[in-house]
NUZA-942677 format. One record per residue (C-alpha): x, y, z; chain; residue number from 1; residue in one letter. Coordinates in pm, 1 decimal. Example, Ala and Ser with C-alpha at 12.3 -4.5 7.8 and 13.67 -1.06 7.14 Angstrom:
2
PT:1230.0:-450.0:780.0:A:1:A
PT:1367.0:-106.0:714.0:A:2:S
This chain:
294
PT:2940.4:1828.0:999.3:A:1:M
PT:2717.9:2120.0:905.2:A:2:D
PT:2566.9:1947.5:599.5:A:3:E
PT:2319.1:1657.7:606.6:A:4:T
PT:2336.3:1391.8:338.5:A:5:R
PT:2090.6:1114.5:247.2:A:6:Y
PT:2218.4:759.9:191.8:A:7:I
PT:1973.5:514.2:39.0:A:8:A
PT:1974.6:155.3:131.6:A:9:R
PT:2131.0:38.4:-189.1:A:10:F
PT:2398.9:302.7:-193.4:A:11:D
PT:2744.8:161.5:-152.7:A:12:E
PT:2806.5:381.9:155.4:A:13:E
PT:2499.5:244.9:342.2:A:14:F
PT:2619.3:44.8:654.5:A:15:P
PT:2627.4:-321.6:580.1:A:16:D
PT:2537.9:-398.3:949.7:A:17:K
PT:2213.9:-206.1:898.3:A:18:L
PT:2142.2:-318.9:549.8:A:19:R
PT:2039.6:-676.4:654.5:A:20:F
PT:1833.5:-607.9:973.5:A:21:I
PT:1456.3:-673.9:991.4:A:22:P
PT:1270.9:-362.3:884.1:A:23:A
PT:1582.1:-193.8:744.2:A:24:C
PT:1526.9:173.6:672.5:A:25:P
PT:1489.4:282.2:313.7:A:26:A
PT:1767.2:530.2:376.6:A:27:G
PT:1939.6:734.3:651.2:A:28:I
PT:2029.1:1090.6:695.5:A:29:Y
PT:2381.7:1148.9:817.9:A:30:V
PT:2544.8:1456.4:958.4:A:31:R
PT:2917.5:1391.5:1008.1:A:32:G
PT:3074.2:1043.3:979.1:A:33:E
PT:2927.5:689.9:977.0:A:34:L
PT:3085.8:436.5:1205.2:A:35:P
PT:3396.1:274.4:1060.9:A:36:D
PT:3287.9:-81.2:966.2:A:37:P
PT:3639.7:-199.9:1036.5:A:38:D
PT:3621.9:-77.0:1397.1:A:39:V
PT:3433.6:-243.7:1667.7:A:40:R
PT:3115.9:-73.0:1801.3:A:41:S
PT:2918.4:-93.1:2121.9:A:42:V
PT:2572.6:50.9:2169.3:A:43:S
PT:2514.4:163.0:2534.2:A:44:I
PT:2153.9:213.4:2640.3:A:45:V
PT:1960.3:252.7:2973.0:A:46:G
PT:1715.9:438.3:3175.8:A:47:A
PT:1646.0:808.9:3114.9:A:48:R
PT:1564.6:862.2:3480.2:A:49:A
PT:1887.9:678.2:3589.8:A:50:C
PT:2040.1:650.2:3937.1:A:51:S
PT:2372.8:778.3:4052.6:A:52:E
PT:2497.9:422.9:4021.4:A:53:Y
PT:2371.4:407.3:3660.6:A:54:G
PT:2548.8:740.2:3588.4:A:55:R
PT:2877.3:615.2:3731.1:A:56:S
PT:2862.2:290.3:3536.9:A:57:M
PT:2779.7:460.4:3209.4:A:58:A
PT:3075.4:695.1:3247.3:A:59:E
PT:3296.4:408.4:3362.8:A:60:Y
PT:3223.2:169.2:3068.5:A:61:F
PT:3194.3:430.7:2795.7:A:62:A
PT:3517.6:611.9:2882.3:A:63:S
PT:3726.5:296.1:2912.9:A:64:H
PT:3576.9:128.4:2590.6:A:65:L
PT:3631.2:459.5:2396.2:A:66:A
PT:3983.1:485.5:2516.3:A:67:A
PT:4041.9:124.9:2390.7:A:68:A
PT:3928.3:233.7:2044.8:A:69:G
PT:3575.3:114.1:2058.5:A:70:V
PT:3301.9:324.9:1880.7:A:71:Q
PT:3021.5:418.4:2114.2:A:72:I
PT:2665.4:442.8:1974.9:A:73:I
PT:2352.5:551.3:2159.5:A:74:S
PT:2033.4:746.4:2118.4:A:75:G
PT:2146.5:1095.6:2260.2:A:76:M
PT:1855.8:1081.4:2507.2:A:77:A
PT:1883.2:1216.1:2854.7:A:78:R
PT:2004.6:973.3:3116.3:A:79:G
PT:2228.1:682.6:3028.3:A:80:I
PT:2249.2:752.4:2657.8:A:81:D
PT:2378.5:1106.7:2685.4:A:82:G
PT:2595.9:1025.0:2983.5:A:83:I
PT:2769.6:740.9:2789.9:A:84:A
PT:2817.7:937.1:2475.6:A:85:Q
PT:2957.0:1251.0:2665.5:A:86:R
PT:3204.1:1030.6:2852.9:A:87:A
PT:3319.4:858.9:2535.4:A:88:A
PT:3386.7:1190.5:2364.8:A:89:L
PT:3566.3:1323.3:2668.2:A:90:Q
PT:3788.1:1018.6:2669.1:A:91:A
PT:3896.6:1105.2:2313.0:A:92:G
PT:3683.4:843.4:2141.3:A:93:G
PT:3416.5:854.3:1870.9:A:94:K
PT:3050.8:847.0:1931.2:A:95:S
PT:2740.8:822.4:1703.4:A:96:F
PT:2402.7:946.2:1793.1:A:97:G
PT:2091.2:773.3:1649.7:A:98:I
PT:1814.2:1028.9:1658.5:A:99:L
PT:1441.1:1029.0:1675.5:A:100:G
PT:1427.0:1368.9:1496.4:A:101:A
PT:1612.5:1540.9:1213.1:A:102:G
PT:1993.2:1558.2:1249.2:A:103:T
PT:1953.5:1947.7:1274.8:A:104:D
PT:1729.5:1914.5:1584.8:A:105:V
PT:1888.3:1934.2:1925.2:A:106:V
PT:1690.3:1718.6:2159.7:A:107:Y
PT:1695.5:1716.2:2457.9:A:108:P
PT:1836.2:2061.5:2496.5:A:109:E
PT:2050.3:1943.9:2791.9:A:110:Q
PT:2257.9:1734.7:2555.7:A:111:N
PT:2346.6:2035.2:2331.8:A:112:R
PT:2712.5:2002.2:2446.1:A:113:D
PT:2724.3:1652.3:2297.2:A:114:I
PT:2608.1:1781.8:1964.9:A:115:Y
PT:2892.5:2029.0:1960.4:A:116:E
PT:3159.9:1774.9:2086.2:A:117:M
PT:3052.5:1516.0:1821.1:A:118:I
PT:3170.8:1749.4:1537.5:A:119:K
PT:3478.7:1584.7:1403.5:A:120:G
PT:3451.9:1292.6:1649.1:A:121:H
PT:3157.3:1091.8:1512.8:A:122:G
PT:2828.6:1165.6:1353.4:A:123:G
PT:2443.3:1204.3:1388.4:A:124:L
PT:2224.7:952.4:1207.9:A:125:I
PT:1842.7:954.8:1158.5:A:126:S
PT:1593.0:803.5:919.8:A:127:E
PT:1399.9:1130.9:925.2:A:128:H
PT:1484.3:1449.1:721.9:A:129:P
PT:1606.5:1769.0:872.4:A:130:D
PT:1338.6:1970.0:1041.8:A:131:G
PT:1157.7:1658.3:1174.4:A:132:T
PT:1042.5:1725.8:1527.2:A:133:A
PT:1097.8:1462.9:1803.6:A:134:P
PT:791.2:1236.6:1818.0:A:135:V
PT:736.6:944.2:2052.3:A:136:G
PT:697.2:687.2:1783.5:A:137:S
PT:1027.9:789.8:1625.6:A:138:H
PT:1213.4:697.9:1939.5:A:139:F
PT:1070.5:347.7:1949.7:A:140:A
PT:1155.9:285.7:1578.4:A:141:S
PT:1505.0:416.8:1595.0:A:142:R
PT:1586.3:157.5:1858.3:A:143:N
PT:1633.3:-109.2:1586.8:A:144:R
PT:1898.7:117.8:1430.1:A:145:I
PT:2082.5:163.2:1768.4:A:146:I
PT:2114.7:-212.7:1799.9:A:147:S
PT:2158.5:-276.9:1429.0:A:148:G
PT:2475.7:-66.3:1398.0:A:149:M
PT:2659.2:-232.1:1685.9:A:150:C
PT:2859.8:-553.7:1762.8:A:151:D
PT:2746.5:-564.6:2116.6:A:152:I
PT:2452.2:-404.2:2297.5:A:153:L
PT:2539.3:-302.4:2657.4:A:154:L
PT:2252.8:-225.8:2900.8:A:155:V
PT:2349.8:-13.1:3192.1:A:156:I
PT:2029.0:25.0:3387.3:A:157:E
PT:1668.8:-73.4:3305.6:A:158:A
PT:1343.8:-152.9:3479.9:A:159:R
PT:1149.9:-471.2:3405.4:A:160:L
PT:920.4:-273.4:3173.1:A:161:R
PT:1109.8:-8.0:2980.5:A:162:S
PT:1183.8:109.3:2636.6:A:163:G
PT:1537.2:-14.7:2682.4:A:164:T
PT:1414.7:-372.7:2670.6:A:165:L
PT:1256.9:-306.4:2337.2:A:166:I
PT:1603.8:-228.9:2207.1:A:167:T
PT:1720.9:-562.4:2361.1:A:168:V
PT:1455.0:-749.4:2171.4:A:169:N
PT:1563.4:-575.6:1846.3:A:170:D
PT:1930.2:-674.0:1922.9:A:171:A
PT:1835.3:-1036.3:1978.6:A:172:L
PT:1633.1:-1052.9:1654.6:A:173:A
PT:1930.0:-905.0:1474.3:A:174:Q
PT:2171.7:-1166.2:1625.9:A:175:G
PT:2364.7:-913.2:1830.3:A:176:R
PT:2521.6:-1003.2:2157.7:A:177:D
PT:2370.1:-841.9:2473.0:A:178:V
PT:2545.9:-765.6:2793.6:A:179:F
PT:2402.3:-602.6:3105.0:A:180:A
PT:2550.4:-441.7:3423.1:A:181:V
PT:2426.7:-614.2:3733.7:A:182:P
PT:2270.3:-416.8:4023.6:A:183:G
PT:2122.1:-468.5:4368.8:A:184:R
PT:1832.2:-711.7:4381.6:A:185:L
PT:1618.6:-454.4:4565.0:A:186:T
PT:1686.4:-174.2:4311.9:A:187:D
PT:1398.4:-141.2:4054.7:A:188:G
PT:1621.7:35.9:3816.8:A:189:L
PT:1844.7:-271.1:3794.7:A:190:S
PT:1566.5:-523.2:3789.3:A:191:S
PT:1559.8:-534.4:3402.7:A:192:G
PT:1946.2:-591.4:3387.7:A:193:C
PT:1940.3:-861.0:3650.8:A:194:N
PT:1656.7:-1038.3:3464.2:A:195:K
PT:1853.8:-1021.9:3139.2:A:196:L
PT:2156.4:-1181.4:3310.1:A:197:I
PT:1940.2:-1456.1:3458.1:A:198:S
PT:1808.0:-1532.1:3101.5:A:199:E
PT:2155.5:-1556.2:2954.2:A:200:G
PT:2275.3:-1209.7:2877.2:A:201:A
PT:2644.5:-1153.4:2930.8:A:202:G
PT:2736.6:-1003.3:3262.8:A:203:I
PT:2931.2:-681.6:3233.0:A:204:A
PT:3137.5:-652.2:3556.9:A:205:R
PT:3411.7:-428.0:3396.1:A:206:H
PT:3515.4:-308.4:3050.0:A:207:P
PT:3742.2:-608.4:2991.8:A:208:D
PT:3434.9:-830.6:2972.8:A:209:D
PT:3321.6:-639.3:2672.4:A:210:I
PT:3662.7:-609.2:2520.2:A:211:L
PT:3724.8:-976.9:2536.9:A:212:K
PT:3382.4:-1044.0:2375.8:A:213:A
PT:3479.8:-810.5:2101.0:A:214:L
PT:3813.9:-1005.9:2050.0:A:215:G
PT:4009.5:-697.0:2146.0:A:216:L
PT:4329.1:-724.0:2359.8:A:217:L
PT:4423.6:-406.4:2536.7:A:218:A
PT:4799.9:-339.2:2575.6:A:219:E
PT:4733.4:-275.0:2933.8:A:220:K
PT:4422.4:-457.1:3074.5:A:221:P
PT:4158.1:-241.9:3222.6:A:222:V
PT:4138.4:-267.1:3606.4:A:223:S
PT:3898.3:-536.6:3725.0:A:224:T
PT:3841.3:-346.0:4044.0:A:225:K
PT:3534.7:-143.6:4113.8:A:226:C
PT:3585.9:206.7:3983.3:A:227:P
PT:3546.3:352.4:4331.8:A:228:G
PT:3829.9:133.1:4463.3:A:229:V
PT:4039.9:217.6:4150.0:A:230:R
PT:4019.2:587.7:4213.8:A:231:R
PT:4060.1:614.9:4589.0:A:232:I
PT:4442.7:609.0:4551.7:A:233:K
PT:4421.7:967.0:4409.5:A:234:R
PT:4294.8:1100.7:4740.8:A:235:F
PT:4543.5:992.2:4995.4:A:236:D
PT:4288.8:947.5:5269.0:A:237:L
PT:4380.9:864.7:5631.0:A:238:H
PT:4218.1:832.7:5972.8:A:239:G
PT:3863.9:962.4:6019.0:A:240:K
PT:3856.3:1102.8:5656.6:A:241:E
PT:3909.5:744.5:5527.9:A:242:K
PT:3653.5:609.0:5775.6:A:243:T
PT:3379.4:824.2:5644.5:A:244:V
PT:3484.5:772.2:5281.7:A:245:F
PT:3473.3:392.5:5326.2:A:246:D
PT:3115.7:430.0:5444.9:A:247:C
PT:3009.6:574.5:5115.4:A:248:L
PT:2891.4:379.4:4811.7:A:249:D
PT:2797.9:435.6:4451.4:A:250:L
PT:2436.8:423.9:4580.9:A:251:Y
PT:2332.8:731.6:4780.7:A:252:P
PT:2342.5:716.2:5155.1:A:253:K
PT:2162.6:956.3:5393.0:A:254:N
PT:2386.9:1146.1:5634.6:A:255:V
PT:2222.7:975.6:5929.8:A:256:D
PT:2306.5:638.0:5788.0:A:257:E
PT:2667.4:755.8:5739.5:A:258:I
PT:2699.8:882.7:6090.6:A:259:I
PT:2558.0:556.5:6234.0:A:260:H
PT:2794.2:348.0:6022.3:A:261:A
PT:3119.7:526.8:6092.6:A:262:C
PT:3059.6:596.4:6464.5:A:263:G
PT:3169.8:956.6:6459.2:A:264:L
PT:2996.5:1268.6:6576.9:A:265:S
PT:2757.9:1463.3:6366.8:A:266:V
PT:2987.5:1761.8:6337.5:A:267:S
PT:3292.6:1546.5:6249.4:A:268:E
PT:3101.5:1368.9:5976.0:A:269:V
PT:2960.9:1686.7:5824.0:A:270:M
PT:3299.3:1847.3:5813.8:A:271:K
PT:3467.6:1552.5:5656.4:A:272:I
PT:3182.6:1513.0:5398.8:A:273:L
PT:3231.8:1878.4:5308.6:A:274:A
PT:3608.8:1829.1:5269.9:A:275:D
PT:3554.7:1509.4:5065.7:A:276:L
PT:3317.0:1694.9:4833.6:A:277:C
PT:3565.5:1978.7:4789.9:A:278:M
PT:3834.6:1731.9:4698.6:A:279:A
PT:3604.8:1551.4:4446.5:A:280:G
PT:3612.2:1227.9:4637.9:A:281:A
PT:3236.5:1248.2:4719.6:A:282:A
PT:2930.1:1432.7:4606.8:A:283:R
PT:2599.2:1539.9:4757.3:A:284:E
PT:2357.5:1395.6:4495.6:A:285:C
PT:2046.2:1504.8:4681.5:A:286:A
PT:1981.3:1689.4:5006.0:A:287:R
PT:2177.6:1510.6:5286.7:A:288:S
PT:2251.4:1218.6:5059.9:A:289:N
PT:2602.1:1139.4:4951.0:A:290:Y
PT:2782.4:916.6:4715.5:A:291:I
PT:3151.2:833.3:4654.6:A:292:R
PT:3271.2:941.6:4309.8:A:293:T
PT:3436.9:707.6:4046.8:A:294:V
């Protein structure tokens, strides 16, 4: 993993999926492994400044797909990219980072743990030699490699005008299938995904949608329930505690909204929220704003 090697386009080791895309790179620099061509791959992309909902969905899809043996590819960026890759690695799967800098450059610094985890569990890939600094134009051009190396491109969260949709255009030009996670109609961060679905992209409601499209049959089908519903069984909630928890969502809610919805006193709600956070069933994602965990 510590040595970077160069693989030219006409070398036998060069990925076939990448060899025939428009504007195929002349060669790639690789640190670690390349994706196994005989194993299905999904590229997961989305907003850098993602919401808590986007974070939850990235973790949910990446961890379940990785556990089913799917290779997870992304751009190692902050937000959805890094969240998905971290979740895939933590689930025991393999992940591959397509970089906008040299494979020896850690960027962004907040994802350094992914660089460490990926050792022996995937690889880092770039069309730029070691020592190349991260430059804006590099990130736009690497998108064609992110989509080019996958079987399916999964969009978790995207605005109507975003770099993520550039990757979608690359995927479509390359003949890749595109899926998107739906969101609320009033949420700007989901507007790009909702538009993609309305234009014919596959709707990703749960990991089985992706696994079926890949032609993979899990021995035990992934739950079709919302991840929040799936995990509540771990907490054994009753009475007022369950009332408060049921008022929470994957989208942040202000404490005043929670109090109004559950009909309990301020002191009762604040104590229960503190208890739920301690138990890992809820989290304060911003001052006086809470979400349920998944």
